[in-house]
C-alpha positions, -999 to +999 in steps of 0.1 A: -419-236+663-423-204+645-455-220+628-469-233+664-462-199+680-482-182+654-512-206+657-513-200+696-509-165+692-539-163+670-562-183+692-556-157+722-563-126+702-594-140+683-614-171+679-602-189+646-618-223+637-587-230+614-559-230+637-584-238+670-601-272+677-633-258+666-665-276+661-657-283+624-620-302+630-598-282+613-566-292+600-548-282+635-578-289+658-563-324+667-526-312+669-504-322+698-509-285+714-548-287+715-551-314+741-555-291+769-520-290+780-516-255+774-555-243+773-581-249+802-611-241+780-638-266+783-632-281+750-593-286+758-583-264+731-557-239+732-563-206+754-593-189+738-619-163+745-641-190+757-613-202+782-612-166+795-647-163+801-653-194+822-615-198+838-608-189+873-583-160+880-555-186+885-565-200+851-560-165+838-526-160+849-515-192+836-530-183+802-507-152+805-479-168+814-483-196+789-488-169+762-455-150+772-436-182+770-450-191+736-438-157+724-403-161+739-399-196+721-414-181+689-388-152+690-358-176+695-373-201+667-372-173+641-335-162+646-319-194+644-332-211+613-311-213+580-316-182+558-319-177+520-294-152+511-310-146+477-345-136+495-325-118+521-309-099+495-343-088+480-353-073+513-320-054+517-321-017+508-299-006+480-267+012+491-266+050+476-240+055+452-210+073+464-208+109+458-188+121+429-161+143+440-150+176+424-118+162+407-138+135+391-136+137+354-167+142+332-181+114+313-179+115+276-209+128+261-235+102+247-251+108+213-288+114+210-310+098+184-302+121+156-267+114+160-256+149+176-241+154+210-266+167+236-260+202+239-265+203+280-234+176+282-200+191+284-177+179+257-140+177+255-118+192+227-116+166+200-082+157+188-079+172+151-075+146+124-042+153+099-050+163+067-043+138+042-015+145+017-025+148-019-013+122-042+005+136-069-014+127-104+008+105-125+031+123-150+020+126-188+045+122-212+045+153-232+037+137-266+017+105-269+034+072-282+026+067-319-004+042-324+014+013-345-003+008-378-028-022-382-013-053-398-030-063-432-052-094-428-034-126-440-066-143-445-070-147-482-103-131-499-130-156-507-127-164-544-155-152-567-183-178-574-187-185-610-216-212-612-240-224-585-273-244-581-298-228-606-270-219-631-274-231-667-259-227-700-230-239-721-204-231-692-223-255-670-223-283-697-184-279-701-183-282-663-202-314-663-181-328-691-149-321-673-160-334-640-170-365-659-136-369-670-122-370-637-146-394-626-171-368-603-200-367-627-217-401-636-237-389-667-236-368-698-240-332-695-271-316-694-265-278-692-284-275-660-265-267-622-289-291-599-282-311-570-266-337-588-240-314-602-235-295-568-226-327-552-203-337-579-182-303-574-185-308-538-169-341-540-142-328-562-134-299-538-132-322-507-107-348-526-085-319-534-084-305-495-107-277-500-139-266-483-170-286-500-192-260-508-207-273-538-205-239-556-179-234-583-157-208-575-127-193-593-102-216-576-123-247-578-125-239-618-089-233-622-079-267-602-102-285-628-091-269-659-055-279-650-067-314-644-089-321-675-085-313-713-112-294-732-143-315-740-152-328-776-183-320-790-197-355-786-189-351-747-207-319-748-238-328-763-239-368-764-272-380-781-281-397-750-267-406-716-280-442-722-277-465-755-309-461-775-329-493-773-339-513-806-368-496-818-406-511-818-418-521-851-443-494-850-413-469-848-400-479-884-422-460-907-438-426-907-428-395-881-426-410-846-417-403-810-404-438-800-400-439-765-388-472-744-394-477-707-366-505-708-338-483-719-353-447-707-348-431-739-370-411-765-357-415-801-369-389-827-375-412-859-385-402-896-392-432-917-369-454-897-337-434-889-328-416-857-329-379-859-323-372-821-323-391-789-325-381-754-330-395-715-364-395-702-381-407-671-418-416-664-446-413-639-443-431-604-460-461-595-490-444-583-491-422-616-479-444-644-473-432-679-497-452-700-483-476-729-495-479-764-498-460-795-512-424-796-509-392-815-498-357-807-529-333-804-518-304-787-483-284-786-479-259-757-448-241-754-449-223-721-473-245-702-483-248-666-500-277-652-535-265-637-535-294-618-502-295-600-492-261-607-459-266-622-443-259-653-443-280-684-421-260-708-424-274-746-453-301-739-464-320-767-497-338-754-504-372-764-531-387-740-553-368-719-531-346-696-502-368-704-474-352-725-438-352-734-420-321-720-390-306-703-386-311-663-363-289-644-366-314-616-353-342-637-323-319-649-316-312-612-321-344-594-322-372-623-339-405-615-344-397-579-377-383-587-407-392-609-434-372-629-472-374-627-477-394-655-459-373-682-427-383-701-400-359-687-370-347-707-339-334-690-319-320-717-339-283-725-320-278-757-328-310-773-370-313-761-368-274-776-357-285-809-380-316-809-409-291-801-403-271-833-401-303-854-430-323-840-464-316-857-500-322-842-509-358-856-473-372-853-472-410-838-462-415-803-454-452-793-445-461-756-432-495-750-409-519-730 
């Protein structure tokens, strides 16, 4: 009804094609209220300026009465419809806050941005914070307790090392002879403390329940002395570790270095008699020691190989670069290694004596 009233009122005050029945057929032009029931205009629409111009006085009075009735109906329709409390509340003015009486206590001051109270805001007297009672410091005894004396270490000092890898001499020879007596050194003494001797010492230490260092310290030496006897001269300086092979026929006359690859021994022979014998090793498969009959053509006591940059003490050259000489590697590692074609001797003392006896031109026989 309210919408209908607004449309009729608009048509009375002005000419509107939207709410009237104008010539373009607006949305409300064909509404029930535009069929001439309430208007007397020529097009049957609601009362309009055109109806006012051409109507009779009676028609004008009728239009005026009709308009008044429409307004009354619109007012009634606007007052009885359902209301939206929220929308109505938005239209209501906010009630003013009640005035603060003089007896109201002032609000607590709010801090400003720098954390201090605003100077214009009255503040109340803060309650004093009680001062904490200082704690009495712990009583210090007048005299400090005596520091207990450190206990002496119960760990026994490390025994002195007497011989280790690289050592050589008569004492090493005795060590090797004694180790052989108790089954820890499987060859004749050489007088050089190499890896074979170190392993024999380590085996002896572990079996006796001590740390297997491989070095002969005072404790290890004393245990070995207690378990063995004094070695004989033959035990300390045996002719060779291996039995000397039957000499080749070419070795039975003259001065000959008779060298057997089968027994791996060298026998220094003069007119068929063995003067001295010693263990030897030969070249590897890729650098074999030559076989046959040769002659010593050069002696070099402190020779160093220019090809392999290795020492060759007491060298007796017999074929090109091949010679009989002492080998520290052979003394240390035994038959685990090989030469580059030379005849290695592991007993330094014996090969030194041999060097002094052999002359250039003496015969060398190498055979199986």
